[in-house]
C-alpha positions as CSV (number, residue, x, y, z in Angstrom):
1,M,22.2,6.4,38.7
2,P,22.9,5.9,35.0
3,L,22.0,2.5,33.6
4,Y,25.1,0.7,32.1
5,L,24.5,-2.1,29.6
6,D,26.4,-5.3,29.8
7,F,29.1,-4.4,27.4
8,E,29.5,-1.1,29.2
9,R,30.5,-2.5,32.4
10,P,34.4,-2.3,32.0
11,I,33.9,1.4,31.4
12,K,31.8,1.5,34.6
13,A,34.6,-0.2,36.6
14,I,37.1,2.3,35.5
15,E,34.8,5.2,36.1
16,D,34.2,4.1,39.5
17,E,38.0,4.1,40.1
18,L,38.3,7.4,38.6
19,E,35.6,9.0,40.9
20,L,37.4,7.5,44.0
21,A,40.6,8.9,42.8
22,K,39.1,12.2,42.6
23,I,37.6,12.1,46.0
24,R,41.2,11.1,47.3
25,K,42.7,14.0,45.3
26,D,45.1,11.5,43.9
27,E,46.0,13.4,40.6
28,K,48.5,10.7,39.5
29,A,45.6,8.1,39.6
30,V,43.2,10.5,38.1
31,S,45.6,10.8,35.1
32,V,46.0,7.0,34.8
33,Y,42.4,6.2,35.0
34,T,41.6,9.0,32.6
35,I,43.8,7.5,30.0
36,E,42.4,4.0,30.7
37,M,38.9,5.4,30.4
38,E,39.7,6.9,26.9
39,K,41.1,3.7,25.7
40,A,38.1,1.6,27.1
41,I,35.6,3.9,25.4
42,K,37.5,3.7,22.1
43,K,37.7,-0.1,22.3
44,T,34.0,-0.6,23.4
45,Y,32.3,1.9,21.1
46,G,34.7,1.4,18.0
47,D,33.4,-2.2,17.3
48,L,29.7,-2.4,18.5
49,S,27.6,-5.2,17.1
50,D,24.3,-4.5,15.6
51,F,22.6,-5.9,18.8
52,Q,24.6,-3.6,21.0
53,K,23.5,-0.7,18.8
54,L,19.9,-1.9,19.2
55,Q,20.4,-1.8,23.0
56,L,21.6,1.8,22.9
57,A,18.8,2.9,20.6
58,R,16.5,1.5,23.3
59,H,18.3,2.8,26.3
60,Q,15.9,4.0,28.9
61,D,17.9,7.2,29.4
62,R,18.1,8.0,25.7
63,P,16.6,11.5,24.9
64,Y,13.2,11.5,23.5
65,A,11.4,13.9,21.2
66,M,10.2,16.1,24.1
67,D,13.8,16.3,25.6
68,Y,15.0,17.7,22.2
69,I,12.2,20.0,21.8
70,R,12.7,21.5,25.3
71,T,16.4,21.9,24.7
72,F,16.5,23.7,21.3
73,M,13.0,25.0,20.5
74,D,12.0,28.5,21.7
75,G,8.5,29.8,22.1
76,A,7.2,26.2,21.6
77,H,3.4,26.1,21.4
78,E,1.9,22.7,21.3
79,L,-0.7,21.6,18.9
80,H,-3.3,19.2,20.2
81,G,-5.9,16.9,18.4
82,D,-6.7,15.5,15.0
83,R,-10.2,17.0,14.6
84,H,-11.6,13.8,13.9
85,Y,-11.4,11.8,17.1
86,K,-9.1,12.9,19.9
87,D,-5.6,13.9,20.9
88,D,-2.9,11.2,20.8
89,G,-0.1,11.6,23.4
90,A,2.2,9.3,21.3
91,V,2.6,12.0,18.7
92,V,3.6,15.7,19.8
93,C,3.3,18.7,17.4
94,F,4.9,22.0,18.2
95,I,5.2,25.4,16.5
96,G,8.0,27.7,17.5
97,T,11.6,28.7,16.5
98,I,14.9,27.0,16.4
99,D,17.7,29.6,16.4
100,D,15.3,32.1,15.2
101,L,13.9,29.9,12.4
102,P,10.2,29.6,12.6
103,C,9.4,25.8,12.1
104,V,7.0,23.0,13.0
105,V,8.4,20.1,15.1
106,I,6.5,16.7,15.0
107,G,7.7,13.9,17.2
108,E,7.0,10.4,18.4
109,E,7.2,10.3,22.2
110,K,7.6,7.3,24.5
111,G,7.2,9.1,27.9
112,R,9.1,8.6,31.1
113,G,7.8,7.0,34.2
114,T,4.9,4.7,34.4
115,K,2.1,7.3,34.3
116,S,3.7,9.1,31.4
117,K,4.5,5.9,29.4
118,I,0.9,4.9,29.7
119,S,-0.5,8.2,28.6
120,R,2.0,8.2,25.7
121,N,1.0,4.7,25.0
122,F,4.9,3.8,25.1
123,G,5.4,5.7,21.8
124,M,3.1,3.6,19.7
125,P,0.7,6.1,18.0
126,H,-3.1,5.4,17.2
127,P,-4.6,6.7,13.8
128,E,-5.4,10.0,15.4
129,G,-1.8,10.5,16.2
130,Y,-0.9,10.3,12.5
131,R,-3.8,12.5,11.5
132,K,-2.7,15.0,14.1
133,A,0.8,14.9,12.7
134,L,-0.6,15.5,9.0
135,R,-2.8,18.4,10.4
136,A,0.4,20.0,11.9
137,A,2.2,19.3,8.6
138,K,-0.6,21.0,6.6
139,L,-0.4,24.0,8.9
140,A,3.4,24.1,8.2
141,E,2.7,24.0,4.5
142,K,0.3,26.9,4.6
143,F,2.7,29.1,6.2
144,A,5.8,27.9,4.3
145,L,7.5,26.7,7.5
146,P,10.0,23.9,7.5
147,I,9.2,20.7,9.3
148,L,11.5,18.6,11.6
149,M,10.2,15.1,12.3
150,L,11.6,13.1,15.1
151,V,11.1,9.4,14.7
152,D,11.1,7.2,17.8
153,T,8.5,4.2,17.9
154,P,8.6,0.5,18.3
155,G,5.7,0.7,15.8
156,A,2.1,1.8,15.2
157,Y,-0.4,0.6,17.9
158,P,-1.9,-2.7,16.6
159,G,-4.8,-2.8,19.0
160,L,-8.4,-3.4,18.0
161,G,-9.6,0.3,18.6
162,A,-6.7,1.6,16.2
163,E,-7.8,-1.0,13.5
164,E,-11.4,0.1,13.8
165,R,-10.4,3.7,13.3
166,G,-8.3,3.0,10.2
167,Q,-4.8,2.5,11.3
168,S,-3.5,1.5,8.0
169,E,-5.5,4.2,6.1
170,A,-4.0,7.0,8.5
171,I,-0.4,5.7,7.7
172,A,-1.1,5.3,3.9
173,K,-2.5,8.9,3.7
174,N,0.4,10.5,5.6
175,L,2.7,8.7,3.0
176,Y,0.8,10.1,0.1
177,E,0.3,13.6,1.5
178,L,3.8,14.2,2.8
179,S,5.3,13.0,-0.4
180,A,3.7,16.1,-2.1
181,L,3.8,18.6,0.7
182,K,5.0,22.0,-0.5
183,T,7.4,22.7,2.2
184,I,10.9,21.4,3.5
185,I,10.8,18.2,5.5
186,I,13.6,17.0,7.5
187,S,13.0,13.5,9.3
188,I,15.4,12.2,12.0
189,V,15.4,8.8,13.6
190,I,16.5,9.5,17.3
191,G,16.0,6.0,18.7
192,E,13.7,3.4,17.3
193,G,12.2,3.6,13.8
194,G,9.7,0.6,13.7
195,S,7.9,-0.3,10.7
196,G,4.9,1.9,9.2
197,G,4.7,3.6,12.6
198,A,8.0,5.3,11.7
199,L,7.3,5.7,7.8
200,A,4.3,7.6,8.5
201,V,6.5,10.5,9.6
202,G,9.6,9.4,7.7
203,V,8.7,10.8,4.2
204,A,11.1,13.6,3.8
205,D,13.4,15.6,1.6
206,K,16.2,14.4,3.9
207,L,15.9,11.3,6.2
208,A,18.8,10.9,8.6
209,M,19.5,8.7,11.6
210,L,21.5,9.3,14.8
211,R,24.6,7.1,15.1
212,Y,22.9,4.7,17.6
213,S,19.4,4.6,16.2
214,I,17.7,1.8,14.2
215,F,15.2,1.7,11.2
216,S,13.5,-1.6,10.7
217,V,10.6,-3.1,8.8
218,I,9.8,-5.2,11.9
219,S,11.3,-5.6,15.5
220,P,14.1,-8.1,15.8
221,E,11.8,-9.9,18.3
222,G,8.9,-10.1,15.8
223,C,11.4,-11.3,13.2
224,A,12.9,-14.1,15.5
225,A,9.2,-15.3,16.3
226,I,8.2,-15.4,12.6
227,L,11.4,-17.0,11.3
228,W,12.5,-19.2,14.0
229,N,9.8,-19.2,16.6
230,D,12.7,-18.8,19.0
231,P,13.1,-15.7,21.2
232,S,16.9,-16.5,21.7
233,K,17.4,-15.6,18.0
234,V,16.9,-11.9,18.5
235,E,20.7,-11.2,18.0
236,A,20.7,-13.1,14.7
237,A,17.5,-11.4,13.6
238,T,19.1,-8.0,14.4
239,K,22.1,-8.8,12.2
240,A,20.1,-10.3,9.4
241,L,17.6,-7.3,9.2
242,K,20.3,-4.7,8.4
243,I,18.8,-2.1,10.6
244,T,21.7,0.1,11.5
245,P,22.5,3.6,10.1
246,E,25.5,2.3,8.1
247,A,23.6,-0.7,6.5
248,L,20.7,1.7,5.4
249,K,23.1,4.3,4.2
250,E,24.9,1.8,2.1
251,H,21.6,0.9,0.4
252,A,20.7,4.6,-0.2
253,L,17.6,4.2,2.2
254,I,18.6,7.2,4.2
255,D,20.5,10.2,3.4
256,D,22.9,10.9,6.2
257,I,24.3,9.7,9.7
258,I,24.4,12.2,12.4
259,D,27.4,11.6,14.9
260,E,25.9,11.8,18.2
261,P,28.5,11.7,21.1
262,V,30.4,8.4,20.8
263,T,29.2,7.1,24.3
264,G,25.6,7.7,23.2
265,A,23.2,10.6,23.4
266,H,22.0,9.3,26.9
267,R,25.6,10.2,28.3
268,D,25.6,13.7,26.6
269,K,22.1,14.9,25.8
270,K,23.2,18.4,25.1
271,G,25.7,17.2,22.6
272,A,23.2,15.2,20.9
273,A,20.7,17.9,20.8
274,D,23.4,20.4,19.3
275,A,24.3,17.8,16.7
276,L,20.5,17.2,15.7
277,K,19.9,21.0,15.8
278,R,22.8,21.8,13.5
279,Y,21.8,19.0,11.0
280,F,18.2,20.4,10.7
281,L,19.4,24.0,10.3
282,D,22.0,23.1,7.7
283,S,19.6,21.1,5.8
284,V,17.0,23.8,5.6
285,A,19.7,26.3,4.5
286,E,20.7,24.0,1.8
287,L,17.2,23.0,0.6
288,K,15.5,26.5,0.8
289,S,17.3,27.7,-2.3
290,L,15.5,25.1,-4.4
291,P,12.2,25.9,-6.2
292,I,9.4,24.0,-4.7
293,E,9.0,22.0,-8.0
294,T,12.6,20.8,-7.8
295,L,12.1,19.9,-4.0
296,L,9.0,17.8,-4.9
297,N,10.7,16.1,-7.9
298,N,13.8,15.3,-5.9
299,R,11.5,13.8,-3.2
300,Y,9.5,11.8,-5.5
301,N,12.6,10.5,-7.3
302,K,14.1,9.4,-4.0
303,L,11.1,7.5,-2.9
304,M,10.8,5.8,-6.3
305,S,14.5,4.7,-6.3
306,M,13.9,2.7,-3.0
307,G,13.7,-1.0,-3.3
308,R,15.3,-1.3,-6.7
309,F,17.6,-4.3,-7.3
310,H,19.7,-5.8,-10.0
311,N,20.0,-9.3,-10.8
312,G,23.6,-10.5,-10.5
């Protein structure tokens, strides 16, 4: 059964009545409840708070990287290992085609079910995950293949082993190398974009976010703990952090917002996959006409413009 969040319960109540009306073959009631459903959806999703968007970004049924890859990538061949330490299940790399366009897809994967979540480390990459991502990106550069990066992580893994193997160095190297990679890079936040764990696969010619995704320097829980030492302040922290696509677009920190289905990607996975695929293909078509020097200069200038401010 699909999981309904607290603010979605009025929609669930109408949906239950609609299903009963269909079973009874009561066409008049079906018509009435269909109209009520449309109104409830418009009212509920038309004025979501930042915290409610955070809940949607973390919804357990929301499509992950592997869901999208399986949906729109043909002839997908997975690349394993970083050639330094081992394979990291939290980062997946594939070479294949999307609508006959040869490309490389790199994604952060949280996993489904207990066994899968543990093997994926709940989507928190180790250094070897970022090094694997860079290896795949370098392969794409060698063969002039565009890259699609799917960002979805609560953050890089902060464990002792990860720190011993150079977590910060691996993230920093990705930032450095990707900024000068001689091929098209499109990065899309599909769920959570947490801190440096997201930035390591977020350097791109175009950085976009799905409508109900978030991109943050720290989790709202971590922010609440640091600022107020009070877990109940999570909602206030979410609002203060400005982590929604609209806020980030306003500050020119992302390029575009992708309109996933209004009720969320978890309610219409194919619709979300189609929107994501179309954005990638359109972006590649737009950027492929640019000389590589122009592409790199634009990428550099975009990175250097971030964080600028003016005194009032």
